[in-house]
C-alpha positions in Angstrom: 15.8 18.7 -4.1 16.9 15.3 -3.3 15.8 12.3 -5.4 16.5 8.7 -4.2 17.0 7.8 -7.9 20.4 9.6 -7.8 21.7 6.7 -5.8 20.5 4.2 -8.4 22.2 6.3 -11.1 25.5 6.2 -9.1 25.2 2.4 -8.8 24.5 2.3 -12.6 27.7 4.4 -13.2 29.9 2.0 -11.2 28.4 -1.2 -12.5 30.8 -3.5 -14.5 27.7 -4.6 -16.6 26.6 -1.0 -17.4 24.4 -0.6 -20.5 22.9 2.6 -21.9 20.1 3.6 -19.5 16.7 4.6 -20.4 14.7 6.6 -17.7 10.9 6.1 -18.1 8.3 8.3 -16.5 5.4 10.6 -17.1 6.0 14.2 -18.4 7.1 16.6 -15.7 8.2 14.1 -13.0 11.8 15.5 -13.2 13.6 13.3 -15.7 15.6 16.1 -17.4 16.6 17.6 -14.0 17.7 14.3 -12.7 19.9 13.5 -15.6 21.5 16.9 -15.6 22.0 16.8 -11.7 23.6 13.4 -12.1 25.9 14.7 -14.7 26.8 17.7 -12.6 27.5 15.6 -9.5 29.1 12.5 -10.9 31.0 13.6 -14.0 33.5 16.3 -15.1 31.6 17.0 -18.2 28.0 16.6 -19.5 26.8 16.8 -23.1 23.0 17.3 -23.2 21.2 16.9 -26.4 17.5 17.4 -26.9 16.2 15.5 -29.9 12.8 17.3 -30.1 12.7 19.3 -33.4 16.4 18.7 -33.8 17.0 18.2 -37.5 20.8 18.0 -37.2 20.5 15.0 -34.8 17.8 13.4 -37.1 20.3 13.7 -40.0 23.2 12.3 -37.9 21.2 9.1 -37.0 19.5 8.8 -40.3 22.5 7.0 -42.1 24.5 4.2 -40.7 24.8 3.7 -36.9 28.6 3.2 -36.7 29.4 4.4 -33.1 32.8 6.0 -34.1 30.9 8.1 -36.7 28.2 9.0 -34.3 30.6 10.1 -31.5 32.4 12.2 -34.0 29.1 13.9 -35.0 28.2 14.4 -31.3 31.5 16.0 -30.6 31.1 18.4 -33.6 27.6 19.3 -32.4 28.8 19.9 -28.8 31.9 21.7 -29.9 34.2 19.6 -27.6 35.9 16.2 -27.1 33.9 13.4 -25.5 36.0 11.6 -22.9 34.4 8.2 -22.4 35.6 7.9 -18.7 34.2 11.2 -17.4 31.6 12.5 -19.8 27.8 11.8 -19.4 25.9 11.8 -22.7 22.3 12.8 -22.2 19.8 12.1 -25.0 16.5 13.9 -24.0 13.2 13.4 -25.8 15.0 10.5 -27.6 11.7 9.0 -28.9 11.6 11.9 -31.5 14.5 10.2 -33.4 13.7 6.5 -33.3 17.0 5.6 -34.9 18.8 7.1 -31.8 17.0 4.6 -29.8 18.2 1.8 -32.1 21.7 3.1 -31.8 21.8 2.2 -28.2 22.3 -1.5 -29.2 25.5 -0.6 -31.1 26.8 1.6 -28.2 26.3 -1.4 -25.9 27.9 -3.9 -28.3 30.8 -1.7 -29.9 31.3 1.1 -27.5 30.4 0.2 -24.0 32.9 2.6 -22.5 30.5 5.6 -23.1 28.0 6.6 -20.4 24.7 7.2 -22.1 21.5 8.2 -20.3 18.2 8.7 -22.2 14.7 9.9 -21.4 11.6 11.1 -23.1 8.1 12.0 -21.9 6.4 9.7 -24.3 9.1 7.1 -24.5 6.8 4.3 -23.3 4.7 4.8 -26.4 7.7 4.7 -28.6 8.9 1.5 -27.1 5.5 -0.1 -27.6 4.9 1.4 -30.9 7.1 -0.9 -33.1 10.3 1.2 -32.9 13.3 -1.1 -33.6 14.3 -1.5 -29.9 17.4 -2.8 -28.4 15.9 -5.6 -26.2 18.4 -6.7 -23.7 21.0 -4.0 -24.7 19.8 -1.3 -22.2 19.1 -0.7 -18.6 15.8 0.8 -17.4 15.0 3.2 -14.5 11.4 4.3 -13.7 11.0 7.7 -12.3 7.9 8.9 -10.4 6.7 12.0 -8.7 8.4 12.6 -5.3 7.5 9.9 -2.7 6.3 11.1 0.7 9.8 10.6 2.1 11.3 12.7 -0.6 8.7 15.4 0.0 9.6 15.3 3.8 13.2 15.9 2.9 12.3 18.7 0.5 10.3 20.6 3.2 13.2 20.4 5.6 12.2 17.1 7.4 15.4 15.2 6.6 15.7 13.9 10.2 12.1 12.8 10.1 12.6 10.9 6.9 15.7 9.3 8.3 13.6 8.2 11.4 11.1 6.5 9.0 14.0 4.7 7.3 15.3 3.5 10.7 11.8 2.3 11.6 12.1 3.6 15.2 8.5 3.5 16.0 8.5 4.6 19.6 10.3 7.8 18.5 8.2 8.2 15.4 5.0 8.0 17.6 6.4 10.8 19.7 6.5 13.1 16.6 3.4 11.7 14.9 1.7 15.1 14.5 4.7 16.3 12.5 4.2 13.4 10.2 0.5 13.8 10.0 0.7 17.6 9.1 3.3 16.8 6.4 1.1 14.0 5.0 -1.8 16.4 4.7 0.4 18.8 2.8 1.5 16.0 0.6 -2.0 15.0 -0.2 -2.6 18.5 -1.5 0.8 19.4 -3.0 1.5 15.9 -4.3 4.9 15.0 -5.7 5.2 16.8 -9.0 8.6 18.5 -8.6 7.5 21.9 -9.9 4.6 21.9 -7.4 6.8 20.8 -4.5 9.5 23.4 -5.4 6.9 26.1 -5.4 5.4 25.0 -2.1 8.9 24.8 -0.4 9.7 28.4 -1.6 6.3 30.1 -1.3 4.2 28.0 1.0 1.3 29.2 -1.2 -1.4 26.5 -1.8 -3.1 28.6 -4.5 0.2 28.8 -6.5 0.5 25.0 -6.2 -3.0 24.5 -7.5 -2.2 26.8 -10.5 0.9 24.7 -11.3 -1.1 21.5 -11.1 -3.8 23.0 -13.4 -1.0 23.8 -15.9 0.4 20.3 -15.7 -3.0 18.8 -16.3 -3.6 21.1 -19.3 -0.2 20.0 -20.7 -1.3 16.4 -20.4 -4.5 17.2 -22.2 -2.5 18.8 -25.0 -0.3 15.7 -25.2 -3.4 13.6 -25.9 -4.3 15.7 -29.0 -0.7 16.0 -30.1 0.7 12.5 -29.8 -2.1 10.0 -29.6 -3.7 8.5 -32.8 -6.5 10.9 -33.6 -9.2 8.2 -33.4 -8.5 7.3 -29.8 -8.0 10.9 -28.5 -11.7 11.3 -27.3 -11.5 7.9 -25.6 -8.3 8.8 -23.8 -10.0 12.0 -22.5 -13.1 10.1 -21.4 -11.0 7.5 -19.6 -8.7 10.1 -17.9 -11.7 12.4 -16.8 -13.6 9.3 -15.4 -10.8 8.3 -13.0 -11.9 10.5 -10.1 -15.5 9.2 -10.2 -14.2 5.6 -10.6 -12.0 6.0 -7.4 -15.0 7.7 -5.5 -16.9 4.4 -5.6 -16.9 2.1 -2.6 -15.5 -0.6 -4.9 -12.9 1.1 -6.9 -12.8 -1.4 -9.6 -12.8 0.3 -13.1 -16.2 0.2 -14.7 -16.4 0.9 -18.5 -20.1 1.9 -18.1 -19.0 4.9 -16.0 -17.0 6.2 -18.9 -20.0 6.0 -21.3 -23.3 4.2 -20.8 -23.0 0.8 -22.4 -19.2 1.2 -22.8 -17.3 -2.0 -23.5 -13.7 -3.1 -22.9 -12.7 -3.4 -26.5 -13.6 0.2 -27.2 -11.2 1.5 -24.5 -8.3 -0.9 -24.2 -6.1 1.0 -26.6 -6.8 4.3 -24.8 -6.0 2.7 -21.4 -2.7 1.2 -22.8 -1.8 4.7 -24.1 -2.2 6.3 -20.7 -0.3 3.4 -19.1 2.6 3.7 -21.7 2.8 7.5 -20.9 3.2 6.8 -17.3 0.0 8.8 -16.6 -2.0 6.0 -14.9 -1.1 2.9 -12.8 -3.2 -0.1 -13.7 -3.6 -2.4 -10.7 -5.0 -5.7 -11.6 -7.0 -8.1 -9.6 -5.7 -11.5 -8.4 -7.9 -14.3 -7.3 -5.4 -16.3 -5.4 -2.2 -15.7 -3.5 0.7 -17.8 -5.0 4.2 -16.7 -6.1 4.5 -15.1 -8.4 1.2 -13.1 -8.2 1.3 -12.3 -11.9 0.3 -15.9 -12.6 -3.0 -15.2 -10.9 -3.8 -12.0 -12.5 -7.3 -11.4 -13.7 -6.8 -9.2 -16.8 -10.4 -8.2 -17.0 -10.7 -6.6 -13.5 -8.5 -3.7 -12.5 -8.3 -0.3 -10.8 -6.8 2.8 -12.4 -5.0 5.3 -10.4 -3.3 8.4 -11.7 0.3 9.4 -11.5 0.0 11.8 -8.5 -2.2 12.4 -5.6 -1.9 16.2 -5.8 -3.1 16.0 -9.5 -6.1 13.9 -8.3 -7.0 16.5 -5.8 -6.8 19.2 -8.4 -9.0 17.2 -10.8 -11.6 16.8 -8.0 -11.5 20.4 -7.0 -10.2 19.5 -3.4 -10.2 22.7 -1.4 -7.3 23.7 0.8 -9.6 24.4 3.8 -10.0 20.5 4.0 -6.3 20.6 5.3 -7.6 22.2 8.5 -10.6 19.8 9.1 -8.9 17.4 11.6 -8.2 14.2 9.6 -11.2 14.5 7.2 -8.8 14.9 4.3 -7.9 11.3 4.5 -11.5 10.1 4.2 -12.3 12.6 1.4 -14.5 11.0 -1.3 -14.5 7.5 0.3 -10.9 7.4 1.0 -10.0 7.7 -2.7 -7.1 10.1 -2.0 -5.7 7.7 0.6 -5.9 4.7 -1.7 -4.3 6.8 -4.5 -1.5 7.9 -2.0 -0.8 4.3 -1.0 -0.6 3.1 -4.6 1.7 5.9 -5.4 4.1 5.0 -2.6 4.0 1.2 -3.4 4.8 2.0 -7.1 8.1 3.7 -6.1 9.4 0.6 -4.4 11.7 -1.5 -6.7 10.7 -5.0 -7.6 7.4 -4.9 -5.9 4.4 -6.3 -7.7 1.2 -4.5 -6.8 -2.3 -6.1 -7.3 -5.6 -6.2 -5.4 -7.7 -9.2 -4.3 -11.3 -10.0 -4.3 -12.8 -13.5 -3.9 -15.1 -14.8 -6.6 -18.3 -13.9 -4.7 -17.0 -10.3 -4.1 -17.6 -10.6 -0.4 -14.0 -10.0 0.5 -11.8 -7.3 -0.9 -8.2 -6.5 0.1 -7.1 -3.1 -1.3 -3.6 -4.2 -2.3 -1.7 -7.4 -2.5 2.1 -7.0 -2.9 4.6 -9.5 -4.1 8.2 -9.0 -2.9 9.5 -12.0 -4.8 9.7 -14.0 -1.6 6.4 -13.2 0.1 2.8 -12.3 -0.8 1.5 -9.7 1.7 -2.1 -8.4 1.9 -2.3 -4.6 2.6 -5.6 -3.1 3.8 -6.0 0.7 3.5 -8.0 2.5 6.2 -8.5 6.2 5.8 -9.4 6.7 9.4 -8.6 5.3 12.8 -11.5 2.8 12.7 -9.6 -0.5 12.5 -12.0 -3.3 11.7 -10.2 -5.7 9.3 -12.9 -8.0 8.3 -11.7 -8.7 4.7 -8.1 -9.0 5.9 -9.2 -11.7 8.5 -11.2 -13.6 5.8 -8.1 -13.5 3.4 -5.9 -14.6 6.2 -8.1 -17.6 7.1 -7.9 -18.7 3.4 -4.3 -18.0 2.5 -2.4 -17.9 5.8 0.1 -15.2 4.9 3.1 -14.8 7.3 2.3 -11.2 7.8 -0.7 -9.0 7.1 -0.5 -5.2 6.9 -3.1 -2.6 7.7 -2.2 1.0 7.0 -4.1 3.7 8.7 -4.1 6.9 10.7 -3.5 4.9 13.9 0.0 4.4 15.4 2.3 1.6 14.7 1.4 -1.5 16.5 1.9 -5.3 16.0 -0.7 -7.8 17.0 -0.4 -11.6 16.7 -1.0 -11.8 13.0 -1.5 -8.2 12.0 0.8 -5.1 11.8 -0.7 -1.6 11.7 1.7 0.6 9.7 0.8 4.3 9.9 0.0 5.9 6.5 3.0 8.1 6.6 5.3 5.0 7.0 3.8 2.9 4.1 6.8 3.8 1.9 8.9 1.5 4.2 6.6 -1.5 3.7 9.2 -3.6 1.7 12.0 -3.0 4.2 9.6 -3.7 7.1 8.5 -7.0 5.5 12.2 -8.0 4.9 13.0 -7.1 8.5 10.0 -9.0 9.9 10.8 -12.0 7.9 14.5 -12.0 9.0 13.4 -11.7 12.7 10.9 -14.6 12.3 13.7 -16.8 10.8 16.0 -15.8 13.5 13.4 -16.6 16.2 12.9 -20.1 14.8 
């Protein structure tokens, strides 16, 4: 299974300013597999250490964090010499031994020659939980479920994925049914590696659904096992309310849907916990369109999406027969799956700020507003081929963006101020915007 993150890891390895690397991401998005695969491909030796229930490692890191002493202890544990030039050190579930996290500072300062990659399914919580953390002494990499392009490659569509990267839309349109069929499968299967692997091998949607149910059950167990006991019921209530939140016409998160009379202060910690775990994406509202968008963030209004479209379908009991009903799948429960899908693809793009816009009267809403660092681009999501873009037009009249994007089931087309990007190509939005901007500059 190919993961684009491998290329980022290769760049990290070759970087002259390399620091110990922390891979963040929800449980079961493939962090352990990625680290081991990277070690196998890029190094002559890999030493893998799982810190979960590992008393020997807890003892090793309990006393002083002298790097020579730590390396000797790791060599004794592994039973072989660590060659700094061609050995990858993997610290998995590193949050279980907080002092191992603290040691990364000393590896960076005193022993930068060692290649260290760390991960942990609840690392985000450890980082926000007051652990002595080496700020500025580590690199970060976020890992998400497989994107649609990675899914295409996994199911044997490497050439089709390449075509999307090349943005050869006349050719893409010739094969659009292939993309639409794969997109339907992706809506159901999602991007959790175990579900994708099973689908590739068995092509059995029932087996996929069983895997998704197991993953959701494991998440529920994590709530009880790792969250502070007083917020566990609130985490469950938030988590279970997300499908109904997204099924509304206006997908803004409403506390009253969690519990009648619910208030923000009751649930803020629970939402933060889910965000820190990587289980939900919190997309905040902006009320203006300046750079950077973060400066216009309205912290009180937001949408919550979950980590994976396949898991959302599982939570809502989406049936596989829907895959056969023309393009009905894309409009299923008010287009919530489609908006979830688009959010998920946007989140995999590096250095892209993702927000949504409503005006103060609430008469204009744009599903996503993205900040590339150079441009603010509105993105309207249409779950069907009906292409009225009233809100986008209102937004454009007010803020005059260089480019406006609508993503839908329709084919690629560029009008004077609007580009229609097919849903299956939305993962290429950042490179499309960059290319568009370059061509605009050239033409002037």
